[in-house]
Backbone as numpy.savetxt, mean C-alpha at the origin, in Angstrom:
# Nx Ny Nz CAx CAy CAz Cx Cy Cz
-6.07 -7.72 36.42 -7.05 -8.51 35.23 -6.04 -9.63 34.54
-6.49 -10.56 34.79 -6.15 -12.27 34.07 -6.06 -11.65 32.62
-5.07 -11.91 31.75 -4.48 -11.35 30.42 -5.28 -13.10 29.80
-6.14 -13.04 28.82 -6.47 -14.23 28.02 -5.07 -14.54 27.37
-5.21 -15.84 27.14 -3.84 -16.57 25.96 -4.09 -16.27 25.28
-5.59 -16.30 24.28 -6.02 -16.84 23.03 -7.05 -15.77 22.98
-6.72 -14.90 21.60 -7.81 -13.70 21.91 -8.31 -13.70 20.17
-9.79 -13.75 20.60 -10.51 -14.09 19.20 -11.16 -12.83 18.42
-10.86 -12.87 17.33 -10.74 -11.59 16.35 -11.36 -12.02 15.26
-12.30 -11.21 15.01 -13.40 -10.56 13.81 -12.77 -9.77 12.63
-12.05 -10.25 11.77 -11.38 -8.92 10.77 -12.63 -8.85 9.93
-12.64 -7.34 9.65 -14.03 -7.23 8.30 -13.57 -6.16 7.29
-13.69 -6.54 6.08 -13.10 -5.78 4.70 -14.30 -6.03 3.86
-14.38 -4.65 3.35 -15.53 -4.67 2.36 -14.76 -5.75 0.95
-13.55 -5.44 1.06 -12.77 -5.43 -0.15 -12.81 -7.28 -0.53
-13.31 -8.22 0.79 -13.70 -9.17 0.63 -14.36 -9.91 -0.94
-15.24 -9.28 -0.81 -16.58 -9.48 -2.20 -16.77 -8.43 -2.94
-15.60 -6.96 -2.88 -15.81 -6.26 -3.93 -14.16 -6.11 -4.72
-14.43 -5.05 -5.03 -13.07 -4.35 -5.70 -11.87 -4.99 -4.57
-10.26 -5.70 -5.37 -9.69 -5.98 -5.04 -8.00 -5.61 -5.26
-8.44 -4.76 -6.52 -7.27 -4.18 -6.78 -6.56 -3.10 -6.27
-6.19 -2.30 -5.01 -6.24 -1.76 -4.27 -4.81 -2.14 -3.26
-4.02 -1.01 -2.42 -3.35 -1.35 -1.04 -3.84 -1.63 -0.33
-5.54 -1.28 0.07 -6.19 -1.36 1.61 -6.43 -2.92 1.62
-7.02 -3.33 0.45 -6.99 -4.89 0.07 -5.94 -5.80 0.59
-4.93 -5.63 -0.04 -3.50 -6.06 0.57 -3.04 -6.09 1.90
-3.48 -4.65 2.34 -3.14 -4.80 3.87 -3.47 -5.09 4.69
-5.08 -5.62 4.36 -6.24 -6.44 4.67 -5.58 -7.71 4.88
-5.07 -8.54 3.90 -4.81 -9.61 4.14 -3.75 -10.26 4.49
-2.77 -8.82 4.31 -1.20 -9.41 5.05 -1.48 -9.35 6.28
-2.66 -8.64 7.01 -2.14 -8.82 8.32 -3.24 -9.27 9.09
-4.59 -10.39 8.25 -5.02 -10.91 8.64 -3.94 -12.51 8.70
-3.55 -12.29 7.44 -2.22 -13.79 7.61 -1.28 -13.70 8.93
-0.65 -12.55 8.95 0.06 -12.58 9.62 -0.85 -12.92 11.65
-1.81 -12.46 11.39 -2.59 -13.37 12.59 -2.56 -14.34 12.96
-3.50 -15.07 11.70 -3.59 -16.39 12.10 -1.85 -17.31 12.03
-0.95 -16.63 11.86 -0.01 -17.19 11.74 0.93 -17.55 12.85
-0.11 -16.91 14.39 0.17 -16.59 15.42 -0.37 -17.67 16.32
-0.27 -18.01 17.56 -0.84 -19.39 18.23 -1.86 -18.44 19.37
-1.47 -17.00 19.66 -2.21 -16.21 20.37 -3.35 -15.59 19.96
-4.01 -16.02 18.45 -4.93 -15.11 18.06 -5.86 -15.93 17.07
-7.03 -16.16 17.43 -8.11 -16.92 16.66 -8.74 -16.39 15.67
-8.46 -16.06 14.33 -8.96 -15.02 13.53 -10.26 -15.80 12.53
-11.11 -14.72 12.60 -12.32 -15.23 11.15 -12.31 -13.98 10.31
-13.32 -13.62 9.35 -13.39 -12.64 8.68 -14.76 -12.78 8.30
-15.10 -11.22 8.50 -16.58 -10.92 8.27 -17.75 -12.17 9.33
-17.14 -12.13 9.69 -18.10 -13.41 10.49 -19.26 -12.86 11.64
-19.33 -11.47 12.40 -19.33 -11.12 13.47 -19.60 -12.23 14.35
-18.76 -12.97 14.99 -18.42 -13.89 15.72 -19.46 -13.23 17.18
-19.82 -14.37 18.08 -20.84 -14.20 19.51 -19.36 -13.63 20.35
-17.92 -14.68 19.93 -17.44 -14.69 20.97 -15.80 -13.76 20.76
-16.10 -12.47 20.08 -15.73 -12.09 19.79 -14.49 -10.90 20.99
-13.06 -11.02 20.70 -12.87 -10.44 21.78 -12.36 -8.84 20.93
-12.15 -8.96 19.97 -11.82 -8.05 19.10 -12.71 -7.88 17.41
-12.85 -6.59 17.29 -13.49 -6.57 15.73 -12.99 -5.67 14.83
-12.15 -6.08 14.18 -11.05 -4.88 13.63 -11.61 -4.27 12.00
-11.84 -3.52 12.05 -11.99 -3.24 10.73 -11.32 -2.45 9.41
-11.08 -3.24 8.44 -10.13 -2.67 7.74 -10.51 -1.96 6.61
-11.71 -1.62 6.25 -12.46 -1.04 5.52 -13.56 0.12 5.87
-13.79 1.05 5.44 -15.01 1.88 6.28 -16.41 2.58 5.49
-16.45 1.41 4.62 -18.10 1.40 4.16 -18.90 1.17 4.88
-20.44 1.50 4.68 -21.52 0.78 5.24 -21.37 0.05 6.03
-21.11 -1.14 5.13 -20.91 -3.12 5.73 -19.97 -3.38 6.81
-19.26 -2.03 6.85 -18.22 -2.25 7.88 -18.83 -1.97 9.65
-19.45 -0.31 8.68 -20.14 -0.17 9.99 -21.17 -1.12 10.51
-21.98 -1.68 9.72 -23.01 -2.42 10.25 -22.66 -3.64 10.93
-21.47 -4.08 10.61 -20.73 -5.38 11.01 -19.98 -4.77 12.82
-19.31 -3.93 12.58 -19.02 -3.34 14.02 -20.42 -2.83 14.75
-21.56 -2.33 14.53 -22.32 -2.36 15.61 -22.94 -4.15 15.96
-23.13 -4.65 15.35 -23.12 -5.96 15.66 -22.45 -7.06 16.39
-21.19 -6.21 16.35 -20.73 -7.15 17.30 -20.33 -6.74 18.78
-19.49 -7.46 19.57 -19.92 -7.03 20.81 -18.53 -6.67 21.68
-17.25 -7.31 20.73 -15.96 -6.92 20.98 -15.73 -5.83 20.84
-14.24 -4.64 21.34 -13.43 -3.61 20.99 -13.63 -3.79 20.06
-13.70 -2.35 19.44 -13.90 -1.99 18.08 -12.53 -0.91 17.53
-11.51 -1.77 16.81 -10.74 -1.43 16.54 -10.82 -1.10 14.72
-10.10 0.29 14.16 -10.78 0.61 12.52 -9.43 0.96 12.17
-8.70 0.22 11.30 -7.45 0.52 10.47 -7.51 1.55 9.62
-7.04 2.96 9.83 -7.29 4.15 9.20 -6.26 3.85 7.82
-6.44 3.59 6.96 -5.87 3.71 5.58 -6.19 5.06 4.72
-7.18 5.33 4.84 -7.83 6.38 3.83 -8.22 7.51 5.07
-8.05 8.92 4.50 -7.84 9.63 4.73 -8.82 10.94 4.09
-9.48 12.15 3.90 -10.35 12.91 2.73 -8.96 12.79 1.78
-8.22 13.23 1.96 -7.19 13.38 0.45 -7.07 12.57 -0.18
-6.47 11.01 0.68 -6.49 10.11 -0.35 -7.53 9.87 -1.37
-8.34 10.54 -0.93 -9.85 10.07 -2.29 -9.73 11.32 -3.46
-9.23 12.49 -3.10 -9.03 13.40 -4.42 -8.15 12.39 -5.27
-8.76 12.65 -6.57 -7.60 11.95 -7.65 -7.78 10.69 -7.59
-9.12 9.92 -6.82 -8.95 8.22 -6.81 -10.78 8.21 -7.57
-11.36 8.54 -6.66 -12.93 8.24 -7.59 -13.39 10.02 -7.55
-13.87 10.08 -8.82 -14.61 10.83 -9.10 -15.51 11.58 -8.37
-15.23 13.52 -8.33 -16.41 14.02 -7.60 -15.72 14.32 -6.59
-14.79 13.58 -6.26 -13.97 13.64 -4.95 -13.53 15.23 -3.81
-12.78 15.27 -5.39 -12.51 17.02 -4.63 -13.79 18.38 -4.69
-14.93 17.84 -4.92 -16.01 18.89 -4.64 -17.05 18.52 -3.14
-16.52 16.91 -3.06 -17.39 17.06 -1.89 -16.37 16.51 -0.71
-15.34 17.18 -0.33 -14.30 16.94 1.25 -14.84 17.55 2.20
-15.85 18.28 2.07 -16.75 18.42 3.25 -17.44 17.15 3.73
-18.34 16.72 3.11 -18.97 15.66 3.13 -18.33 13.97 3.69
-17.17 14.15 2.96 -16.17 12.72 3.10 -15.76 13.10 4.51
-15.21 14.45 4.61 -14.38 14.47 5.71 -15.48 14.07 6.98
-16.81 14.53 7.25 -17.81 14.53 7.94 -17.94 13.29 8.55
-18.00 12.25 6.96 -18.40 10.81 7.17 -17.45 10.13 7.81
-15.83 10.40 7.54 -14.79 9.96 7.77 -15.05 10.21 9.78
-14.85 11.40 9.83 -14.90 11.76 11.05 -15.66 10.77 12.34
-17.42 10.60 11.50 -18.14 9.85 12.18 -17.83 8.35 12.44
-17.19 8.15 11.36 -16.79 6.55 11.19 -15.46 6.29 12.31
-14.36 7.29 12.06 -13.50 6.79 12.90 -13.72 6.93 14.60
-14.51 8.01 14.81 -15.21 7.99 16.19 -16.00 6.67 16.31
-16.50 5.92 15.71 -16.93 4.81 16.32 -16.21 3.56 17.11
-15.13 4.13 16.74 -13.76 3.08 17.22 -12.97 3.16 18.82
-12.85 2.17 19.32 -11.86 2.37 20.59 -10.63 2.81 20.19
-10.49 2.58 19.58 -9.03 2.60 19.06 -8.85 2.75 17.27
-7.81 3.79 16.33 -8.06 4.37 14.93 -6.29 3.42 15.10
-5.84 2.79 14.22 -4.79 2.68 14.05 -4.47 3.12 12.57
-3.68 4.37 12.34 -3.18 5.11 11.25 -2.38 4.32 10.97
-1.91 4.65 9.44 -1.08 3.71 8.62 0.11 4.66 8.62
0.53 5.62 8.87 1.71 6.51 8.76 1.32 7.72 10.03
2.62 8.23 10.85 2.66 9.46 11.13 1.81 10.90 10.67
1.76 10.56 9.56 1.47 11.61 8.76 -0.48 11.26 8.48
-0.80 9.99 8.65 -2.16 10.36 8.90 -2.36 9.85 9.99
-2.10 9.89 11.35 -2.57 9.93 12.80 -2.22 11.83 12.82
-1.22 12.39 12.57 -1.46 14.10 12.91 -2.52 15.10 12.49
-2.69 14.01 10.82 -4.49 14.55 10.08 -5.57 14.10 10.87
-5.61 13.13 11.32 -6.66 12.68 12.11 -6.53 13.39 13.47
-5.80 13.07 14.36 -5.76 14.25 14.94 -6.07 15.91 15.33
-5.75 16.58 13.70 -5.42 17.70 13.49 -6.70 17.95 13.21
-6.49 18.52 11.79 -7.51 18.77 11.18 -9.07 18.06 11.22
-8.81 17.08 11.69 -10.39 15.66 11.68 -10.53 15.87 12.37
-9.82 16.31 13.73 -10.73 16.64 15.14 -10.79 14.92 15.97
-10.51 13.75 15.44 -11.40 12.70 16.42 -10.64 12.90 17.45
-12.13 12.13 18.11 -12.18 12.01 19.76 -12.05 11.28 19.81
-11.41 10.09 19.20 -10.97 8.51 19.38 -9.37 8.23 19.56
-8.97 7.24 20.30 -7.83 7.09 20.43 -7.00 6.92 19.08
-5.97 7.77 18.65 -5.59 7.56 17.12 -3.86 7.23 17.40
-3.47 5.53 17.51 -1.82 5.37 17.15 -1.38 4.53 15.84
-0.14 4.67 15.67 0.44 4.63 14.25 0.56 3.08 14.54
0.15 2.34 13.20 0.66 0.46 13.45 0.80 0.67 11.72
1.86 1.34 11.17 2.43 0.99 9.81 2.08 -0.60 8.99
1.64 -0.26 8.24 1.48 -1.62 7.02 2.41 -2.13 7.11
2.32 -3.34 6.94 3.69 -4.55 6.77 3.53 -5.70 5.90
4.40 -6.15 5.44 4.28 -7.53 4.43 4.97 -8.70 5.01
4.74 -10.02 4.58 5.34 -11.09 4.88 6.94 -10.86 3.53
7.59 -10.40 4.05 8.82 -10.34 3.21 9.35 -11.63 2.60
9.28 -12.10 3.41 9.66 -13.69 3.07 9.14 -14.07 1.06
7.83 -14.05 1.35 6.90 -14.32 0.04 7.42 -13.72 -1.01
8.37 -12.51 -0.33 9.05 -11.34 -1.66 10.25 -11.32 -2.19
11.32 -12.28 -1.76 12.81 -12.27 -1.83 12.75 -12.99 -3.02
13.28 -12.57 -3.52 13.92 -12.50 -5.07 15.20 -13.23 -5.04
15.43 -14.06 -6.02 16.94 -14.59 -6.44 17.10 -14.66 -7.55
18.41 -14.67 -8.35 18.75 -14.69 -9.98 17.63 -15.49 -10.46
17.66 -16.77 -9.92 16.99 -17.81 -10.66 14.99 -17.22 -10.66
14.59 -16.76 -9.81 12.90 -15.88 -9.70 13.31 -15.19 -10.65
14.68 -14.15 -10.77 14.48 -13.50 -11.84 14.41 -13.98 -13.54
15.63 -14.84 -13.08 15.18 -15.60 -14.80 14.02 -15.82 -15.41
13.32 -16.96 -14.00 11.87 -17.22 -14.62 10.83 -16.33 -14.48
10.88 -15.32 -13.84 9.89 -14.02 -14.43 10.27 -13.18 -15.69
11.64 -13.23 -15.70 11.28 -12.43 -17.86 11.28 -13.55 -18.84
11.32 -14.85 -18.33 11.00 -15.67 -19.11 9.81 -15.50 -19.71
8.70 -15.53 -18.20 7.32 -15.74 -18.52 6.75 -14.50 -19.28
7.64 -13.26 -18.74 7.32 -11.67 -19.08 8.14 -11.87 -20.72
8.82 -12.23 -21.25 9.45 -12.51 -22.52 10.12 -11.09 -22.76
11.21 -11.05 -21.46 11.38 -9.92 -21.28 13.37 -10.06 -21.71
14.15 -9.35 -21.90 15.33 -10.27 -22.44 16.36 -9.98 -21.23
17.29 -10.65 -20.83 18.21 -10.90 -19.55 18.98 -9.57 -19.74
18.96 -9.04 -21.12 19.86 -7.76 -20.35 18.80 -6.72 -20.39
17.78 -6.55 -20.12 17.12 -5.40 -20.56 17.49 -4.58 -18.83
17.22 -3.78 -18.88 16.66 -2.97 -17.83 15.22 -2.04 -17.19
14.98 -3.31 -16.21 13.44 -2.70 -16.57 13.04 -2.00 -15.14
12.51 -0.72 -15.03 12.19 -0.43 -14.18 10.34 -0.85 -14.12
10.01 -1.09 -13.09 8.29 -1.16 -12.07 7.88 -0.22 -11.88
6.43 0.11 -11.51 5.81 1.14 -10.87 4.76 -0.06 -10.59
3.53 0.75 -9.58 2.45 -0.31 -9.15 1.45 0.33 -8.59
0.36 0.35 -9.49 -0.98 0.80 -8.47 -1.76 1.51 -9.51
-2.82 1.56 -8.51 -4.05 1.98 -9.69 -3.91 3.20 -10.59
-4.36 3.50 -11.73 -3.99 4.27 -12.60 -4.95 5.12 -12.17
-4.54 6.99 -11.82 -4.95 7.76 -10.98 -4.26 8.57 -11.14
-5.09 10.13 -11.35 -4.66 11.31 -11.36 -2.97 11.36 -10.89
-3.47 11.16 -9.38 -2.45 11.18 -8.25 -1.33 10.43 -8.07
-1.60 9.33 -9.01 -0.11 8.28 -8.93 0.42 8.90 -10.18
0.57 10.30 -10.80 1.31 10.74 -11.78 2.10 9.63 -12.82
1.49 8.84 -13.48 1.44 7.92 -14.50 2.17 9.14 -15.32
1.87 10.27 -15.61 2.46 11.21 -16.67 4.25 11.18 -16.38
4.27 11.17 -15.01 6.21 11.54 -14.70 6.66 10.23 -14.86
5.83 9.05 -15.11 6.16 7.38 -15.52 6.34 7.71 -16.56
5.74 7.97 -17.44 5.65 8.29 -19.01 7.12 9.03 -19.20
6.93 10.45 -19.11 8.18 11.28 -19.25 8.83 10.29 -18.89
9.86 10.25 -17.93 11.20 9.31 -17.21 10.92 8.37 -18.37
9.54 7.68 -19.18 10.64 6.65 -19.72 10.78 7.02 -21.04
10.60 8.24 -21.62 10.47 8.80 -22.69 12.15 9.30 -23.28
12.18 9.28 -21.83 13.85 10.00 -21.58 15.08 9.27 -21.86
14.29 8.12 -21.74 15.59 6.66 -20.75 15.00 5.42 -22.23
14.59 5.57 -23.52 14.54 4.69 -24.38 15.22 3.19 -24.53
16.21 3.41 -24.10 16.85 2.22 -24.28 16.42 1.19 -22.76
15.44 1.61 -21.86 14.93 0.37 -20.76 13.67 0.31 -21.13
13.18 -0.60 -20.45 11.79 -0.93 -20.61 11.23 -0.60 -19.23
10.22 0.28 -19.06 8.73 0.49 -18.07 7.89 0.04 -18.33
7.37 -0.63 -16.85 6.03 -1.14 -17.17 5.13 -0.83 -15.75
4.31 -0.56 -15.75 3.28 -0.26 -15.22 1.69 -1.07 -14.34
2.18 -2.04 -13.58 1.48 -2.90 -12.84 0.16 -2.06 -12.13
-0.91 -2.25 -12.99 -2.08 -1.84 -12.36 -3.07 -1.25 -13.46
-4.46 -1.02 -13.16 -5.64 -0.49 -14.28 -6.39 0.96 -13.28
-7.50 0.66 -14.02 -8.50 1.23 -13.27 -9.73 0.59 -12.42
-9.04 0.01 -11.47 -10.42 -1.28 -10.91 -11.74 -0.61 -10.81
-11.96 0.40 -10.44 -13.56 1.37 -10.42 -13.74 1.86 -11.39
-13.25 1.46 -12.92 -13.75 2.22 -14.37 -14.12 3.48 -14.33
-15.42 3.77 -14.57 -16.37 4.96 -15.02 -16.61 5.51 -13.60
-16.24 4.91 -12.63 -16.31 5.37 -10.69 -14.57 6.23 -10.88
-13.74 6.05 -11.43 -11.79 6.49 -11.38 -12.01 7.77 -11.77
-11.45 8.65 -11.04 -11.53 10.16 -11.18 -10.75 10.20 -12.47
-11.42 11.27 -13.02 -11.03 11.36 -14.19 -10.61 10.29 -15.73
-11.56 9.60 -15.34 -11.35 8.41 -16.45 -11.02 8.46 -17.87
-11.80 9.01 -18.53 -11.58 9.18 -19.69 -10.14 9.54 -20.22
-9.82 11.01 -19.08 -8.42 11.61 -19.50 -7.51 9.92 -19.20
-7.61 9.35 -17.92 -6.43 8.67 -17.61 -6.34 7.46 -19.23
-7.91 6.72 -19.78 -7.71 6.52 -20.41 -7.06 7.06 -21.78
-7.08 8.19 -22.02 -6.48 8.83 -23.31 -4.94 8.49 -22.63
-4.65 8.88 -21.50 -3.38 8.69 -21.08 -2.57 7.36 -21.64
-2.91 6.85 -20.97 -2.67 5.01 -21.05 -2.42 4.61 -22.31
-3.87 5.31 -23.61 -3.33 5.03 -24.79 -1.96 5.98 -25.58
-1.81 6.99 -24.91 -0.37 7.80 -24.91 0.97 6.85 -24.58
0.78 6.01 -24.22 2.09 4.99 -23.43 3.23 5.34 -24.42
4.10 5.58 -23.83 5.40 5.36 -25.28 6.09 4.03 -25.57
6.76 3.96 -26.46 6.76 2.45 -26.90 7.49 1.27 -26.06
8.29 1.70 -25.16 8.79 1.33 -23.98 8.14 1.28 -22.70
7.10 0.96 -23.02 6.13 1.05 -21.32 4.83 0.29 -21.31
4.95 -0.48 -20.87 3.55 -1.75 -20.58 3.35 -1.48 -19.41
1.55 -1.75 -20.31 0.39 -1.18 -19.00 -0.04 -2.25 -18.89
-0.01 -2.94 -18.30 -0.34 -4.80 -17.77 -2.06 -4.47 -17.69
-2.89 -2.99 -17.09 -3.81 -3.38 -16.33 -3.90 -3.99 -15.08
-5.24 -3.96 -14.64 -5.41 -4.66 -13.33 -5.42 -6.48 -13.50
-4.14 -6.30 -12.52 -3.19 -8.19 -12.54 -3.73 -8.30 -10.91
-4.44 -10.02 -10.68 -4.43 -10.20 -9.58 -2.95 -10.30 -8.79
-3.15 -9.63 -7.39 -1.75 -9.10 -6.32 -1.00 -10.92 -6.47
-1.49 -12.39 -7.08 -0.18 -12.84 -7.01 0.63 -12.70 -7.95
0.03 -12.61 -9.17 0.74 -12.02 -10.39 1.54 -11.24 -10.12
1.37 -10.05 -9.21 2.28 -8.93 -8.80 4.04 -9.08 -8.68
4.00 -10.41 -7.84 5.31 -10.53 -7.62 5.87 -10.70 -9.26
5.11 -11.38 -9.97 6.24 -11.89 -11.33 6.84 -10.74 -11.73
6.27 -9.41 -11.38 6.32 -8.27 -12.40 7.92 -7.48 -11.06
7.43 -8.02 -10.01 8.49 -7.46 -9.31 9.64 -8.30 -9.31
9.86 -9.34 -9.43 11.03 -10.22 -9.54 11.48 -9.75 -10.68
10.62 -9.17 -12.00 11.48 -9.29 -13.17 12.19 -8.05 -13.36
12.11 -7.03 -11.82 12.44 -5.96 -12.42 14.38 -6.00 -11.95
14.52 -4.43 -12.00 16.01 -3.76 -11.58 15.64 -2.84 -10.99
14.62 -1.68 -10.81 14.20 -0.38 -9.91 12.33 -0.16 -9.95
12.46 0.03 -8.89 10.59 0.30 -8.60 10.74 2.02 -8.53
9.59 2.46 -9.19 9.77 3.58 -9.21 8.17 3.81 -9.02
7.59 4.87 -8.08 6.55 5.45 -7.95 6.59 6.93 -7.80
6.12 7.59 -8.83 5.76 9.18 -8.53 4.40 9.56 -8.39
3.73 8.81 -7.29 2.19 9.82 -7.02 2.66 11.31 -6.04
1.81 11.89 -5.70 2.03 13.32 -5.22 1.18 13.45 -3.95
0.47 12.15 -4.16 -0.21 11.37 -2.33 0.10 9.91 -1.97
0.41 9.47 -1.06 0.47 8.40 -0.17 0.50 8.56 1.11
-0.14 7.39 1.70 -0.20 7.38 3.00 1.29 6.07 3.14
0.74 5.45 3.24 2.06 4.00 3.86 1.55 3.31 2.35
2.42 3.46 1.56 1.76 2.36 0.22 2.34 0.87 0.00
1.06 -0.22 0.34 2.19 -1.46 -0.04 3.16 -1.87 -0.96
2.69 -1.27 -1.92 3.46 -1.74 -3.14 4.86 -1.28 -2.78
5.17 -0.15 -2.25 6.37 0.22 -1.63 7.22 -0.96 -1.00
6.44 -1.31 0.05 7.11 -2.52 1.00 7.32 -3.91 0.07
6.18 -4.12 -0.75 6.65 -5.03 -1.41 7.50 -5.56 -2.69
8.00 -3.70 -3.22 9.43 -4.11 -3.77 10.79 -4.38 -2.81
10.25 -3.23 -1.62 11.83 -3.46 -0.92 11.71 -5.12 -0.56
10.79 -5.72 -0.06 10.74 -7.35 -0.63 11.41 -7.99 -1.18
11.18 -7.37 -2.47 11.88 -8.01 -3.54 12.97 -7.60 -3.71
14.02 -6.91 -2.90 15.30 -6.19 -3.02 15.15 -4.97 -4.12
14.63 -4.40 -4.47 14.61 -3.30 -5.74 15.11 -1.70 -5.00
15.84 -1.02 -5.57 16.23 -0.01 -5.40 14.35 0.55 -5.51
14.13 1.63 -4.42 13.11 2.18 -4.31 13.33 3.59 -4.68
12.40 4.46 -5.83 12.49 5.80 -6.29 11.11 6.12 -5.55
11.04 7.45 -4.98 9.36 8.01 -5.12 9.59 9.59 -5.09
8.69 10.51 -5.31 8.66 11.21 -5.19 8.72 11.99 -3.77
9.44 13.42 -3.66 9.58 13.70 -2.51 8.42 14.38 -1.72
7.59 13.88 -0.94 6.92 13.68 -0.33 6.58 13.95 0.85
6.00 14.65 1.80 6.03 14.73 3.58 5.63 13.40 3.90
4.92 12.73 3.19 4.21 11.48 3.54 5.19 10.37 4.38
6.03 10.29 3.71 7.33 9.36 3.57 8.27 9.63 4.51
8.15 10.72 5.68 9.26 11.55 6.45 9.58 10.27 7.56
8.38 9.83 7.92 8.91 8.53 9.00 8.86 7.07 8.43
8.69 6.93 7.29 8.56 5.21 6.81 9.66 5.22 6.04
9.73 6.14 4.89 11.33 5.85 3.77 12.27 6.50 3.51
11.75 7.69 4.13 13.14 8.59 3.90 14.62 8.45 3.86
15.20 7.40 4.84 16.63 7.14 5.08 16.95 6.57 3.59
15.91 5.20 3.42 16.73 4.41 2.36 16.21 4.55 0.91
15.73 5.51 0.67 14.67 5.32 -0.80 15.46 6.60 -1.49
15.75 6.65 -3.10 15.51 8.19 -3.55 14.43 8.34 -3.79
14.73 10.07 -3.69 13.82 10.92 -3.88 13.71 11.86 -4.76
12.53 12.12 -5.94 12.81 12.81 -6.58 11.27 14.05 -6.51
11.95 14.73 -7.33 10.65 16.25 -7.44 9.87 16.21 -9.36
10.89 15.57 -10.17 10.29 16.11 -11.34 10.81 14.51 -12.36
10.62 14.81 -13.24 10.61 13.09 -14.23 12.40 12.96 -14.80
13.36 14.68 -14.98 14.10 15.08 -14.83 15.00 14.28 -13.69
14.38 14.33 -12.68 15.46 14.27 -11.12 15.39 12.14 -11.45
14.19 11.45 -11.67 14.12 10.52 -12.03 15.04 9.65 -13.01
15.18 10.76 -14.17 16.11 9.88 -14.98 17.43 10.07 -14.47
18.10 10.71 -13.90 19.15 10.94 -13.30 19.29 9.82 -12.45
18.37 9.32 -11.48 18.45 8.18 -10.30 18.63 7.01 -11.17
17.92 7.01 -12.38 17.87 5.78 -13.05 19.51 5.33 -13.63
19.03 6.49 -14.35 20.72 6.50 -14.77 21.98 6.12 -14.21
21.90 6.05 -12.79 23.14 6.25 -11.95 22.71 4.35 -11.40
21.66 4.72 -11.63 21.06 3.01 -11.43 21.56 1.75 -12.33
21.91 2.17 -13.35 22.08 1.41 -14.67 23.41 1.34 -14.80
24.31 2.09 -14.38 25.79 2.69 -14.80 26.81 2.23 -13.50
26.25 2.54 -12.55 27.27 2.55 -11.31 26.69 1.03 -10.10
27.44 0.27 -10.84 27.13 -0.72 -9.73 27.66 -0.99 -8.49
28.16 -0.31 -8.15 28.35 -0.47 -6.35 27.12 0.26 -6.19
27.12 1.65 -6.79 25.92 2.61 -5.88 24.58 1.47 -5.80
24.40 1.05 -6.97 23.49 0.01 -7.49 23.07 -0.88 -6.03
24.47 -1.68 -5.97 24.14 -2.70 -4.15 23.61 -2.27 -3.25
24.28 -0.46 -3.25 23.85 0.24 -1.74 22.59 0.39 -1.67
21.90 0.34 -2.79 20.31 0.91 -2.74 19.59 -0.44 -3.01
20.11 -1.33 -3.26 19.39 -2.81 -2.95 19.50 -2.84 -1.75
20.83 -2.72 -0.74 20.61 -2.57 0.85 20.17 -1.80 1.80
19.63 -0.51 0.48 18.52 0.11 1.51 17.25 -0.63 1.31
16.62 -1.06 0.40 15.55 -1.17 0.38 15.58 -2.82 1.44
16.82 -3.57 1.39 16.46 -4.37 2.68 16.24 -3.73 3.67
16.96 -2.65 3.95 16.58 -2.06 5.60 15.37 -1.95 5.59
14.51 -1.35 4.89 13.26 -0.74 4.50 12.02 -2.46 4.77
12.59 -3.11 3.95 11.50 -4.66 4.06 12.01 -5.05 5.83
13.27 -4.82 6.09 13.29 -5.47 7.91 12.57 -4.47 8.85
12.15 -3.28 8.67 11.35 -2.20 9.13 9.94 -2.69 9.13
9.69 -3.45 7.84 7.90 -3.63 7.96 7.60 -4.73 7.45
8.30 -5.50 8.06 7.96 -7.58 8.17 6.69 -7.45 8.45
6.04 -8.50 8.23 4.73 -9.02 8.98 4.94 -9.50 10.28
5.81 -10.33 10.83 6.11 -10.87 12.10 5.97 -9.49 12.90
7.07 -8.75 12.60 6.75 -7.42 13.71 5.29 -6.61 14.08
4.60 -6.66 12.70 3.72 -6.18 12.85 2.60 -6.50 13.51
2.20 -8.04 13.06 1.99 -8.35 13.86 1.82 -8.83 15.55
2.77 -8.71 15.75 3.26 -8.67 17.39 2.94 -7.00 18.33
2.57 -5.81 17.00 2.66 -5.09 17.33 1.15 -4.65 17.62
0.33 -5.31 16.67 -1.11 -5.09 16.65 -1.65 -6.27 17.78
-0.97 -7.21 18.43 -1.72 -7.68 19.37 -1.46 -6.99 20.38
-0.27 -6.59 20.64 -0.28 -5.03 21.38 -1.14 -4.30 21.98
-1.46 -3.66 20.99 -2.93 -3.05 20.58 -3.75 -3.36 21.31
-4.58 -4.42 20.72 -5.36 -5.60 20.92 -5.66 -5.20 22.56
-4.62 -5.79 23.14 -4.58 -6.03 24.59 -4.27 -4.94 25.19
-3.82 -3.52 25.09 -3.97 -2.11 25.42 -5.59 -1.93 25.61
-6.57 -2.34 24.81 -7.32 -1.63 24.14 -8.72 -2.47 25.16
-8.51 -3.71 25.35 -9.10 -5.15 26.47 -8.96 -3.99 27.88
-7.55 -3.72 28.00 -7.28 -3.60 29.52 -7.48 -2.41 29.48
-7.71 -1.53 29.05 -8.13 -0.01 29.07 -9.13 0.10 29.83
């Protein structure tokens, strides 16, 4: 079979016209931009182009399924979510796991190839979810060059956010929802009143968000040294990353979070909860905690041990190198061609 020199790709995402303050939309944007930067792909979004070689859905709602059905191209679905992803995210999902599992199994089985965002997600899809279709791992990536920070950008970001040059700033990023464990973030901040903590994010799904009232009460109880930004545009997240000294995500369930990649691109030491999902992605190069007390110890050491701090910046750099979008784009096109040639 003669290989096409240029592939026509239709990228599908409902986040283009719905809620955008979440990692799936960021992954969609990064992946689309990585393909647009290549000479061997022609990419459109949500057009169901008649000449598509590949139609690639980033979201799994009914619109995406309708677009997949309309397309003549080979069908790829990115596996950003599994049933557990929705528990602690959307109201009532814990009681509807059987329905969510059945729907996701049906959706993913419509594809010629599912691209799981981590090995743990692949294990779930090929194990408990019992998908019949082919599943491979394609880690999320970002254009790391866009996030690189310098002393100049740090000073500018702190000036914009009215932070003192001497402040030690710890930033977290994500939707405010139970599984993100904002309570651990707050407990850590209370133990370190001399540091500044910023949580970049809010509740984009509003009353549909899990435990919406409880999360609103939690936000209202934030310690004096914590800033909650609410939902911000993605382009503004970079300002907070550039202003920070460390990144802390205490979430108890994640797949392959874009916010960690962005923080690594900004050269921030990474602090994460010790969960299985990170075993094949961040394990060698992040600091792992099981409690707020653990996080306090790590942040204290980052503040007071300059040599160790530099080592953690270098570790973040290794994460950034592993998950740069140029490598991700190359791997994605290889998957496209493998499906076309199968």
